[in-house]
C-alpha positions in Angstrom: 18.8 24.6 -6.2 18.9 22.6 -9.5 15.5 21.4 -11.0 14.6 18.0 -12.3 12.5 17.4 -15.5 9.6 15.1 -15.0 7.7 14.0 -18.0 4.6 12.3 -19.2 0.9 13.3 -18.7 0.2 11.2 -15.6 3.5 11.9 -13.8 3.1 15.7 -14.3 -0.6 15.6 -13.4 0.1 13.7 -10.2 2.7 16.2 -9.1 0.3 19.1 -9.8 -2.4 17.4 -7.7 -0.4 16.3 -4.8 2.8 18.4 -4.7 2.0 21.6 -6.7 4.5 23.7 -4.8 7.3 21.5 -6.4 6.3 22.2 -9.9 8.0 25.4 -11.3 6.9 25.2 -14.9 5.1 23.0 -17.2 6.1 22.7 -20.9 3.7 21.5 -23.6 4.6 20.5 -27.1 3.3 22.9 -29.7 -0.1 21.7 -31.0 -1.1 19.6 -28.1 -4.8 20.6 -27.2 -6.6 17.3 -26.6 -8.9 17.1 -23.4 -6.4 15.4 -21.1 -3.9 18.1 -21.8 -6.5 20.9 -21.3 -7.3 19.3 -17.9 -3.6 19.5 -17.1 -3.5 23.2 -18.1 -6.5 23.9 -15.9 -4.7 22.2 -13.0 -1.5 24.2 -13.6 -3.6 27.5 -13.7 -5.4 26.6 -10.5 -2.0 26.2 -8.8 -0.5 29.2 -10.5 2.1 27.3 -12.3 3.6 28.8 -15.5 2.9 27.1 -18.7 5.2 27.4 -21.8 5.5 25.8 -25.3 8.4 24.1 -26.9 9.1 22.3 -30.1 9.0 18.5 -29.8 12.6 18.2 -31.0 13.7 20.4 -28.2 11.7 18.4 -25.7 13.3 15.1 -27.1 16.6 16.5 -26.0 15.5 17.2 -22.5 14.6 13.8 -21.4 15.3 10.1 -22.1 11.9 8.5 -22.9 8.5 9.1 -24.2 7.5 12.5 -22.9 4.1 12.6 -24.6 4.6 16.3 -25.2 4.5 17.2 -21.5 7.5 18.0 -19.4 7.7 19.9 -16.1 10.6 21.6 -14.3 10.2 20.5 -10.6 12.2 20.7 -7.4 14.3 17.6 -6.7 12.8 14.3 -5.8 12.2 13.3 -2.2 13.1 10.0 -0.8 12.0 9.4 2.8 14.4 8.4 5.6 13.7 5.5 8.1 12.1 7.8 10.7 9.2 8.1 8.3 8.3 4.6 8.8 7.6 5.2 12.5 5.4 8.2 11.7 3.4 6.2 9.0 2.8 3.3 11.3 1.9 5.5 14.3 -0.9 7.0 12.3 -2.1 3.9 10.5 -5.1 1.9 11.7 -5.6 -1.8 10.9 -3.0 -4.1 9.5 -0.4 -2.2 7.4 1.1 -3.8 4.3 4.7 -2.8 3.5 6.7 -3.7 0.4 10.5 -4.2 0.5 12.6 -4.4 -2.7 15.9 -5.9 -1.7 18.3 -4.4 -4.4 16.0 -3.9 -7.3 18.2 -1.8 -9.7 16.2 -1.3 -12.9 14.2 2.1 -12.7 11.4 0.6 -14.9 11.0 -2.2 -12.4 10.9 0.2 -9.5 8.4 2.4 -11.2 6.2 -0.5 -11.9 6.5 -1.8 -8.4 5.5 1.6 -7.0 2.5 1.7 -9.2 1.4 -1.7 -8.0 2.1 -1.0 -4.4 -0.1 2.2 -4.5 -2.9 0.3 -6.4 -2.8 -2.6 -3.9 -3.0 -0.3 -0.8 0.6 -0.7 0.5 1.7 1.9 3.0 5.1 2.4 1.7 7.9 0.8 -0.4 11.2 0.3 1.3 14.7 -0.1 -0.5 18.2 -0.1 0.8 20.2 3.0 0.1 23.0 1.2 -1.7 22.7 -0.7 -4.9 19.1 0.0 -5.5 17.1 2.2 -8.0 15.8 5.5 -6.6 13.4 8.1 -7.8 14.3 9.4 -11.2 12.2 10.9 -14.1 12.1 7.4 -15.6 10.8 5.9 -12.4 8.1 8.6 -12.2 7.1 8.2 -15.8 6.6 4.3 -15.3 4.8 4.8 -12.0 2.2 6.9 -13.7 1.7 9.2 -10.7 2.1 6.6 -7.9 5.6 7.9 -7.1 4.0 11.2 -6.0 1.5 9.3 -3.6 3.3 6.2 -2.0 6.3 7.0 0.1 9.6 5.5 -1.0 11.8 4.9 2.0 15.5 4.4 1.6 17.2 2.8 4.8 20.9 2.4 5.5 20.7 -1.2 7.1 17.7 -3.2 5.8 18.2 -6.1 8.3 18.1 -3.7 11.2 15.0 -2.0 9.8 13.3 -5.4 9.5 14.2 -6.1 13.1 12.6 -2.8 14.3 9.5 -3.5 12.3 9.2 -7.0 13.7 9.4 -5.6 17.2 6.4 -3.4 16.3 4.4 -6.6 15.5 4.9 -6.8 11.7 5.5 -10.2 10.1 8.1 -10.5 7.4 7.2 -12.7 4.3 9.9 -13.2 1.8 9.6 -14.7 -1.7 12.0 -17.5 -2.7 11.5 -19.9 -5.6 12.6 -22.8 -3.5 10.2 -22.1 -0.7 7.7 -24.9 0.1 4.7 -22.6 0.8 2.7 -21.0 -2.0 1.9 -17.3 -1.7 -1.8 -18.3 -1.9 -1.5 -20.5 1.1 0.2 -17.9 3.3 -1.9 -15.7 5.5 -1.3 -12.1 4.5 -4.1 -10.4 6.3 -2.1 -9.3 9.4 0.6 -6.6 9.7 2.8 -7.7 6.9 6.1 -6.8 5.2 6.4 -8.4 1.7 10.0 -8.8 0.5 10.8 -9.1 -3.2 14.4 -10.0 -4.2 16.6 -8.4 -6.8 16.4 -9.1 -10.5 17.8 -12.5 -11.1 19.6 -12.8 -7.6 16.6 -12.8 -5.3 17.0 -11.8 -1.6 20.3 -11.4 0.0 21.3 -14.0 2.7 20.9 -11.5 5.6 17.5 -10.4 4.4 16.4 -14.0 4.1 17.6 -14.8 7.6 15.2 -12.0 9.0 12.1 -13.6 7.2 9.5 -15.1 9.5 8.0 -16.9 6.4 9.2 -17.9 2.9 6.7 -18.3 0.0 6.9 -19.0 -3.6 4.8 -18.0 -6.6 3.5 -21.2 -8.4 4.5 -21.3 -12.0 2.4 -23.5 -14.4 4.3 -22.9 -17.6 7.7 -23.5 -18.9 9.5 -20.4 -17.6 10.9 -20.6 -14.2 10.3 -17.1 -12.9 8.6 -13.7 -13.6 9.9 -10.2 -14.0 10.3 -8.8 -10.5 7.7 -6.1 -11.1 5.1 -8.6 -12.4 5.7 -11.0 -9.5 5.3 -8.1 -7.1 2.0 -7.1 -8.5 0.7 -10.7 -8.2 1.8 -10.9 -4.6 0.6 -7.6 -3.6 -2.8 -8.3 -5.1 -3.0 -11.7 -3.4 -2.5 -9.9 -0.1 -5.2 -7.3 -1.1 -7.6 -10.2 -2.1 -7.2 -11.9 1.3 -7.7 -8.7 3.2 -10.8 -8.0 1.2 -12.3 -11.5 1.8 -11.5 -11.2 5.6 -13.2 -7.8 5.8 -16.4 -9.3 4.1 -16.5 -12.1 6.6 -16.5 -9.6 9.5 -19.7 -7.8 8.2 
């Protein structure tokens, strides 16, 4: 089985904390000894993961990106299948929040969306199998550990998946610039699927047809839209804000 190289302090630390059996070896750049690296070394030792040293120039050739002097050899990334959604929902209490990325292809955007989804308390991130970014070392680095915590679920037919989730009582809220209702006026406190469209193109027609509601993100400046990862963060945290406010009123 071939191994992947995951890099960056946060990404490697997250793997050691949540999936230590996947980490086969941790490589550190010569001379790195600051506290957060020492903490990572202790974590590796606790999980009996081998630690080696390498020259920075050698590590630069291993990965494309800023590795921060930390690289790990790990077993291949895991992307969940559609059956995982039923398992997650069966064991989830309260109103779940799911994020759908309809054709986001930039790995930096996917990584940032995973990070926001985890921080906002989303249950999972769903993507179509075709024409979408998937888990890569770049995605893991940008996600800063979130890729090891929040499930990324790749589905063959997104429209069919949405239908199944609707049958389970989830409401589908899609984002579209021409929508009349603002995200801030939409109730996001119930079981919700938030759909963000692809960079520049937005949602596909069939995806849009499966939405129960369409909302837009109000823009006060001269630009007409935000980067998809930024817009995703805004929408997710609006859902979190509404849910927090509702929980306070029940006390």
